[in-house]
Every structure is written in C-alpha cells, then in structure tokens.
C-alpha positions as a Markdown table, in Angstrom:
| # | Residue | x | y | z |
|---|---|---|---|---|
| 1 | Met | 0.0 | 0.0 | 0.0 |
| 2 | Asn | 1.1 | 3.5 | -0.8 |
| 3 | Leu | 0.0 | 6.9 | 0.6 |
| 4 | Leu | -0.1 | 9.5 | -2.1 |
| 5 | Phe | -0.7 | 13.2 | -1.5 |
| 6 | Phe | -1.7 | 15.5 | -4.3 |
| 7 | Asp | -1.8 | 19.3 | -4.4 |
| 8 | Phe | -5.0 | 20.4 | -6.1 |
| 9 | Asp | -4.5 | 23.7 | -8.1 |
| 10 | Gly | -2.1 | 23.2 | -10.9 |
| 11 | Thr | -1.4 | 19.6 | -10.0 |
| 12 | Leu | -4.8 | 17.7 | -10.2 |
| 13 | His | -6.8 | 20.7 | -11.3 |
| 14 | Val | -6.1 | 22.2 | -14.7 |
| 15 | Pro | -6.2 | 26.0 | -14.6 |
| 16 | Gln | -7.0 | 26.3 | -18.3 |
| 17 | Thr | -10.2 | 24.2 | -18.0 |
| 18 | Asn | -11.0 | 24.8 | -14.4 |
| 19 | Gln | -11.5 | 21.1 | -13.8 |
| 20 | Val | -9.7 | 17.8 | -13.1 |
| 21 | Ser | -9.3 | 15.8 | -16.3 |
| 22 | Lys | -11.0 | 12.5 | -17.0 |
| 23 | Lys | -7.7 | 10.8 | -17.5 |
| 24 | Thr | -6.4 | 12.0 | -14.1 |
| 25 | Ile | -9.7 | 10.8 | -12.4 |
| 26 | Glu | -9.2 | 7.4 | -14.1 |
| 27 | Ser | -5.6 | 7.3 | -12.8 |
| 28 | Leu | -6.8 | 8.0 | -9.2 |
| 29 | His | -9.4 | 5.2 | -9.5 |
| 30 | Lys | -6.6 | 2.8 | -10.6 |
| 31 | Leu | -4.5 | 3.7 | -7.6 |
| 32 | Arg | -7.4 | 3.1 | -5.1 |
| 33 | Lys | -8.5 | -0.1 | -6.9 |
| 34 | Lys | -5.1 | -1.7 | -6.2 |
| 35 | Gly | -5.2 | -0.6 | -2.5 |
| 36 | Asp | -3.3 | 2.7 | -2.5 |
| 37 | Leu | -4.8 | 5.6 | -0.5 |
| 38 | Val | -5.2 | 9.0 | -2.2 |
| 39 | Phe | -5.3 | 12.3 | -0.4 |
| 40 | Ile | -5.6 | 15.9 | -1.7 |
| 41 | Asn | -3.2 | 18.2 | 0.2 |
| 42 | Thr | -4.1 | 21.7 | -0.7 |
| 43 | Gly | -3.7 | 25.3 | 0.5 |
| 44 | Arg | -7.3 | 25.9 | -0.2 |
| 45 | Cys | -9.7 | 25.7 | 2.7 |
| 46 | Tyr | -12.6 | 23.3 | 2.3 |
| 47 | Ser | -15.1 | 26.1 | 1.6 |
| 48 | Ser | -13.4 | 26.9 | -1.8 |
| 49 | Leu | -12.7 | 23.3 | -2.7 |
| 50 | Glu | -15.8 | 21.3 | -2.0 |
| 51 | Val | -17.7 | 22.3 | -5.3 |
| 52 | Gln | -14.8 | 21.1 | -7.4 |
| 53 | Leu | -14.2 | 17.8 | -5.6 |
| 54 | His | -17.3 | 16.1 | -6.9 |
| 55 | Gly | -16.3 | 13.0 | -8.9 |
| 56 | Val | -12.7 | 13.1 | -7.8 |
| 57 | Pro | -11.9 | 9.8 | -6.0 |
| 58 | Val | -10.0 | 10.4 | -2.8 |
| 59 | Asp | -9.7 | 8.8 | 0.7 |
| 60 | Gly | -9.3 | 12.1 | 2.4 |
| 61 | Val | -8.4 | 15.7 | 2.2 |
| 62 | Ile | -5.9 | 18.0 | 3.9 |
| 63 | Cys | -7.1 | 21.6 | 3.5 |
| 64 | Gly | -5.8 | 25.0 | 4.5 |
| 65 | Cys | -2.2 | 23.9 | 4.6 |
| 66 | Gly | -2.9 | 21.3 | 7.3 |
| 67 | Thr | -5.5 | 23.2 | 9.3 |
| 68 | Leu | -8.3 | 20.7 | 8.5 |
| 69 | Ile | -7.9 | 17.0 | 7.9 |
| 70 | Ser | -10.6 | 14.6 | 6.8 |
| 71 | Tyr | -10.3 | 10.9 | 6.4 |
| 72 | His | -13.2 | 8.9 | 4.8 |
| 73 | Asp | -15.5 | 11.9 | 5.4 |
| 74 | Thr | -14.6 | 12.2 | 9.1 |
| 75 | Ile | -12.8 | 15.3 | 10.4 |
| 76 | Val | -9.8 | 14.0 | 12.4 |
| 77 | Tyr | -8.2 | 17.4 | 12.9 |
| 78 | Arg | -9.2 | 21.1 | 12.7 |
| 79 | Ala | -7.6 | 24.4 | 13.7 |
| 80 | Asp | -9.2 | 27.9 | 13.5 |
| 81 | Ala | -7.9 | 31.3 | 14.5 |
| 82 | Ser | -8.9 | 32.4 | 18.0 |
| 83 | Ile | -11.1 | 35.4 | 18.7 |
| 84 | Asn | -8.0 | 37.4 | 19.7 |
| 85 | Gln | -6.2 | 36.3 | 16.5 |
| 86 | Arg | -9.2 | 37.3 | 14.3 |
| 87 | Gln | -9.2 | 40.8 | 15.9 |
| 88 | Lys | -5.5 | 41.3 | 15.5 |
| 89 | Val | -5.7 | 40.3 | 11.8 |
| 90 | Leu | -8.6 | 42.8 | 11.1 |
| 91 | Glu | -6.8 | 45.6 | 12.9 |
| 92 | Ala | -3.6 | 44.9 | 10.8 |
| 93 | Leu | -5.5 | 44.7 | 7.5 |
| 94 | Arg | -7.1 | 48.0 | 8.1 |
| 95 | Lys | -3.9 | 49.7 | 9.5 |
| 96 | Tyr | -1.8 | 48.7 | 6.5 |
| 97 | Arg | -4.6 | 48.8 | 4.0 |
| 98 | Val | -3.9 | 45.2 | 2.8 |
| 99 | Asp | -6.3 | 43.4 | 0.3 |
| 100 | Ala | -7.0 | 39.9 | 1.6 |
| 101 | Phe | -9.6 | 37.2 | 1.7 |
| 102 | Leu | -9.8 | 35.1 | 4.8 |
| 103 | Glu | -10.3 | 31.4 | 4.3 |
| 104 | Gly | -12.6 | 29.5 | 6.7 |
| 105 | His | -13.5 | 25.9 | 6.4 |
| 106 | Glu | -17.2 | 26.7 | 5.8 |
| 107 | Asp | -16.9 | 30.0 | 4.1 |
| 108 | Leu | -14.6 | 32.6 | 2.6 |
| 109 | Tyr | -14.6 | 36.2 | 4.0 |
| 110 | Cys | -13.3 | 39.6 | 3.1 |
| 111 | Asp | -13.2 | 43.0 | 4.9 |
| 112 | Arg | -12.5 | 45.9 | 2.7 |
| 113 | Ser | -11.1 | 46.3 | -0.8 |
| 114 | Tyr | -8.2 | 48.7 | -1.4 |
| 115 | Ser | -7.5 | 47.8 | -5.0 |
| 116 | Asp | -9.1 | 45.9 | -7.9 |
| 117 | Arg | -7.0 | 42.8 | -7.1 |
| 118 | Leu | -9.5 | 41.5 | -4.5 |
| 119 | Asp | -12.4 | 42.3 | -6.8 |
| 120 | Lys | -10.9 | 40.0 | -9.4 |
| 121 | Val | -10.5 | 37.2 | -6.9 |
| 122 | Thr | -14.1 | 37.6 | -5.7 |
| 123 | Gln | -15.3 | 37.4 | -9.3 |
| 124 | Phe | -13.3 | 34.2 | -9.8 |
| 125 | Phe | -14.9 | 32.5 | -6.8 |
| 126 | Glu | -18.4 | 33.7 | -8.0 |
| 127 | Arg | -17.8 | 31.8 | -11.3 |
| 128 | Val | -17.3 | 28.6 | -9.4 |
| 129 | Asn | -20.3 | 29.3 | -7.1 |
| 130 | Val | -18.4 | 30.3 | -4.0 |
| 131 | Leu | -19.6 | 33.5 | -2.5 |
| 132 | Met | -17.4 | 35.7 | -0.3 |
| 133 | Lys | -19.0 | 36.8 | 3.0 |
| 134 | Asn | -18.2 | 39.9 | 5.0 |
| 135 | Val | -16.2 | 39.6 | 8.3 |
| 136 | Glu | -19.2 | 41.0 | 10.1 |
| 137 | Asp | -21.0 | 37.7 | 9.6 |
| 138 | Pro | -21.7 | 36.1 | 13.0 |
| 139 | His | -20.1 | 32.8 | 11.9 |
| 140 | Phe | -16.9 | 34.5 | 10.8 |
| 141 | Ser | -13.9 | 32.1 | 11.3 |
| 142 | Phe | -10.8 | 31.4 | 9.4 |
| 143 | Ser | -7.5 | 29.5 | 9.5 |
| 144 | Lys | -5.6 | 30.9 | 6.5 |
| 145 | Met | -5.4 | 34.2 | 4.5 |
| 146 | Ser | -4.5 | 35.1 | 0.9 |
| 147 | Leu | -2.8 | 38.6 | 0.9 |
| 148 | Tyr | -2.2 | 41.1 | -1.9 |
| 149 | Tyr | 0.3 | 43.9 | -1.3 |
| 150 | Glu | 1.0 | 47.1 | -3.1 |
| 151 | Ser | 4.7 | 47.4 | -2.0 |
| 152 | Glu | 7.4 | 45.5 | -0.3 |
| 153 | Glu | 7.4 | 47.9 | 2.6 |
| 154 | Gln | 3.7 | 47.3 | 3.2 |
| 155 | Lys | 4.2 | 43.6 | 3.0 |
| 156 | Gln | 7.1 | 43.6 | 5.6 |
| 157 | Ala | 5.2 | 45.8 | 8.0 |
| 158 | Phe | 2.0 | 43.8 | 7.9 |
| 159 | Glu | 3.7 | 40.5 | 8.2 |
| 160 | Lys | 5.9 | 41.6 | 11.1 |
| 161 | Ser | 2.8 | 42.6 | 13.1 |
| 162 | Leu | 1.5 | 39.1 | 12.8 |
| 163 | Glu | 4.6 | 36.9 | 12.8 |
| 164 | Lys | 3.9 | 35.4 | 16.3 |
| 165 | Asp | 0.6 | 34.0 | 15.1 |
| 166 | Phe | 1.1 | 33.1 | 11.4 |
| 167 | Asp | 3.6 | 31.6 | 9.1 |
| 168 | Phe | 3.9 | 33.3 | 5.7 |
| 169 | Ile | 4.4 | 31.7 | 2.3 |
| 170 | His | 5.6 | 34.1 | -0.4 |
| 171 | Phe | 4.8 | 34.2 | -4.1 |
| 172 | Pro | 5.7 | 36.5 | -7.0 |
| 173 | Asn | 3.9 | 39.8 | -7.6 |
| 174 | Leu | 3.7 | 40.8 | -3.9 |
| 175 | Lys | 1.3 | 38.0 | -2.9 |
| 176 | Ser | 1.5 | 35.9 | 0.3 |
| 177 | Glu | -0.5 | 33.2 | 2.1 |
| 178 | Ala | -0.6 | 33.3 | 5.9 |
| 179 | Val | -1.3 | 30.1 | 7.8 |
| 180 | Leu | -1.8 | 29.5 | 11.5 |
| 181 | Lys | 1.6 | 29.0 | 13.1 |
| 182 | Ser | 3.0 | 25.5 | 13.0 |
| 183 | His | 0.7 | 24.3 | 10.2 |
| 184 | Ser | 1.7 | 23.3 | 6.7 |
| 185 | Lys | 1.1 | 20.7 | 4.0 |
| 186 | Ala | 3.9 | 18.6 | 5.6 |
| 187 | Thr | 2.3 | 18.7 | 9.1 |
| 188 | Gly | -1.0 | 17.6 | 7.5 |
| 189 | Met | 0.8 | 14.7 | 5.7 |
| 190 | Arg | 2.5 | 13.6 | 8.9 |
| 191 | Lys | -0.8 | 13.6 | 10.9 |
| 192 | Ile | -2.4 | 11.3 | 8.3 |
| 193 | Ala | 0.7 | 9.0 | 8.3 |
| 194 | Thr | 0.6 | 8.9 | 12.1 |
| 195 | Leu | -3.2 | 8.2 | 12.1 |
| 196 | Leu | -2.7 | 5.2 | 9.8 |
| 197 | Asp | 0.6 | 4.1 | 11.4 |
| 198 | Phe | 2.4 | 4.5 | 8.1 |
| 199 | Pro | 6.0 | 5.6 | 7.8 |
| 200 | Ile | 6.2 | 9.3 | 6.6 |
| 201 | Glu | 9.4 | 8.3 | 4.7 |
| 202 | Lys | 7.3 | 6.1 | 2.4 |
| 203 | Cys | 4.7 | 8.8 | 1.4 |
| 204 | Ile | 4.6 | 10.1 | -2.1 |
| 205 | Ala | 3.8 | 13.7 | -2.8 |
| 206 | Phe | 2.9 | 15.7 | -6.0 |
| 207 | Gly | 2.9 | 19.5 | -6.2 |
| 208 | Asp | 3.6 | 22.4 | -8.5 |
| 209 | Ser | 4.4 | 25.5 | -6.4 |
| 210 | Asp | 6.2 | 27.0 | -3.5 |
| 211 | Asn | 3.6 | 26.1 | -0.9 |
| 212 | Asp | 4.2 | 22.5 | -1.8 |
| 213 | Ser | 7.9 | 22.6 | -1.0 |
| 214 | Asp | 7.7 | 21.3 | 2.6 |
| 215 | Met | 5.4 | 18.4 | 1.5 |
| 216 | Leu | 7.7 | 17.5 | -1.3 |
| 217 | Leu | 10.7 | 17.5 | 1.0 |
| 218 | Ala | 9.0 | 15.4 | 3.6 |
| 219 | Ala | 8.0 | 12.6 | 1.2 |
| 220 | Ser | 10.2 | 9.7 | 0.2 |
| 221 | Gln | 9.3 | 10.2 | -3.4 |
| 222 | Ser | 8.2 | 13.6 | -4.8 |
| 223 | Val | 7.0 | 14.9 | -8.2 |
| 224 | Leu | 7.1 | 18.4 | -9.4 |
| 225 | Ile | 4.2 | 19.0 | -11.9 |
| 226 | Gly | 4.9 | 21.6 | -14.6 |
| 227 | Glu | 7.3 | 24.5 | -14.8 |
| 228 | Asn | 5.6 | 27.0 | -12.4 |
| 229 | Ala | 8.4 | 26.6 | -9.8 |
| 230 | Pro | 11.6 | 25.5 | -11.6 |
| 231 | His | 13.7 | 26.3 | -8.5 |
| 232 | Leu | 12.1 | 23.2 | -6.8 |
| 233 | Lys | 13.6 | 20.8 | -9.4 |
| 234 | Asp | 16.5 | 20.0 | -7.1 |
| 235 | Ile | 14.3 | 18.8 | -4.2 |
| 236 | Val | 12.1 | 16.4 | -6.1 |
| 237 | Ser | 12.6 | 12.8 | -7.4 |
| 238 | Leu | 10.9 | 13.5 | -10.7 |
| 239 | Gln | 9.7 | 16.4 | -12.8 |
| 240 | Ala | 6.6 | 15.8 | -14.8 |
| 241 | Pro | 4.6 | 17.7 | -17.5 |
| 242 | Cys | 2.0 | 20.3 | -16.4 |
| 243 | Ala | -1.5 | 19.4 | -15.4 |
| 244 | Lys | -2.9 | 20.3 | -18.8 |
| 245 | Glu | -0.5 | 17.8 | -20.4 |
| 246 | Glu | -1.6 | 15.0 | -17.9 |
| 247 | Gly | 1.4 | 15.3 | -15.7 |
| 248 | Val | 0.0 | 13.3 | -12.9 |
| 249 | Thr | -0.8 | 10.3 | -15.1 |
| 250 | Trp | 2.6 | 10.5 | -16.7 |
| 251 | Ala | 4.3 | 10.5 | -13.4 |
| 252 | Leu | 2.3 | 7.6 | -12.0 |
| 253 | Lys | 3.2 | 5.5 | -14.9 |
| 254 | Lys | 6.9 | 6.6 | -14.7 |
| 255 | Leu | 6.9 | 5.6 | -11.0 |
| 256 | Lys | 5.3 | 2.2 | -12.0 |
| 257 | Leu | 2.3 | 2.9 | -9.7 |
| 258 | Ile | -0.2 | 2.3 | -12.5 |
| 259 | Asp | -0.1 | 0.6 | -15.9 |
C-alpha cells in the first residue's frame, strides 16, 4: 500500500479548463483499486474546494495547509484562528490597507477592498459558485489568508505585526499566504501518516508551487508538476509535464504505480 498526497490547483486541477481531467480521475481510480490511499493536500480551505471535488476519487483531504484533515468523510483534525487572532488580523489589515480574503473551512470572508485585485479574486470564486462573505458575519472564522500587497514595505510591516501567530508563504507579484503557526502541508501529511501508522518516509507527494515545498521535502518520493516553480527541481525525485498535459498520469506511470 502507498499513501499518495496531491496538491490540487495546478497539479490535479487544470487551470485552463477549471477542472480535473477525466484521465487524471481514471488514474486515481486505478490507484485506489489496487489498494493505495489517495489524499488531496491543498492550500485551499474546504469552503473553496468542495464544489470542485465532486467526482474526484479520494480517501481524504488536507485543507488550508494542514488546518483541516478529513479521512473517509470524518474530520480528524481542525484548527481555527482564535477570537484574539481574528481581531489582530482585522486591525492589521485596516492599519496597513492590505487586500485579503480570509479562508474559513465553511466560508470565505473579506473585509475591505483597497484595489481591484481583491475584486478579481471575488469574481473568480463567484464563477465557481463560491460567495465571499463579510467579516461582520456572525459565523466569521478562518485559519488561512491570501494577501495582496502594493509594496514590499507594506508587506514587511504587515507580516511583522502578525509573525507570532502566522507563518507566511511568499509568491511572486507581492502575494503571500498566511497560515496559522506550525501548520503546513507537511504537518498535515505527517498527521495522516501517524493516524494510519504509516512511515512518513514512504509517502509520495505531488505538487507544482512554493507552498508544496515542505510536503515535497518530507515525502520519500516527490513529483514536481509543470514549470511554475523550476527552482524546486532540485528537491524532487521527478519532474513531470504540467496538469494540462496530464502530468499526474505521466508521473504515476513513470513511477510504475499504474499501468
């Protein structure tokens, strides 16, 4: 038996078509049929993932960079920002005028928009039937944030104000993700391995970007999908074509995990 962990966006999910290809779905079915366990390990919180998971065969999901873990439809781990952390974040967002959406496991939230970048994100989620709620909603809760900055100075000041509570993952174009301290895709993978009494050293991971790096490093075998993060080539076992070119299926065959 193998435990396989797949990033979602850009790995299983094809950005150009906004879906998981039929060939990839067939490959995941083949893995499970022969007894392997398949997990999605994504930066997305469940609220922005659920709609697109229909028809994708998995044994469990790790969402929000390890802040929610579900195995066979049972939640086995969950972490949310405390009331104090929520207040600190809202104060910092307003002080430094940072565009952000806050990712809860049930819903997505936003506060105020300071540029058109957040408007474009909101429109994207609306197209996939995910509505953004306001932070004044009585059920407001989150475990992760996506942040859009206007300058390096703004970024540094905002992140310094919250560094005790959150870990930051940086992307090009002044974008970051903030995750509750001590959570990552790798910690999520380790929790599943511990739950199933499976050696973490034998897990296999697939990803395409910087927020996959810790997961790729923790696995015994790792696959980089596509060319979005060429600097990660040196830390993986194999580089595969992009999701649009059926990179996952190509890699599974190369690793002799399916025929």
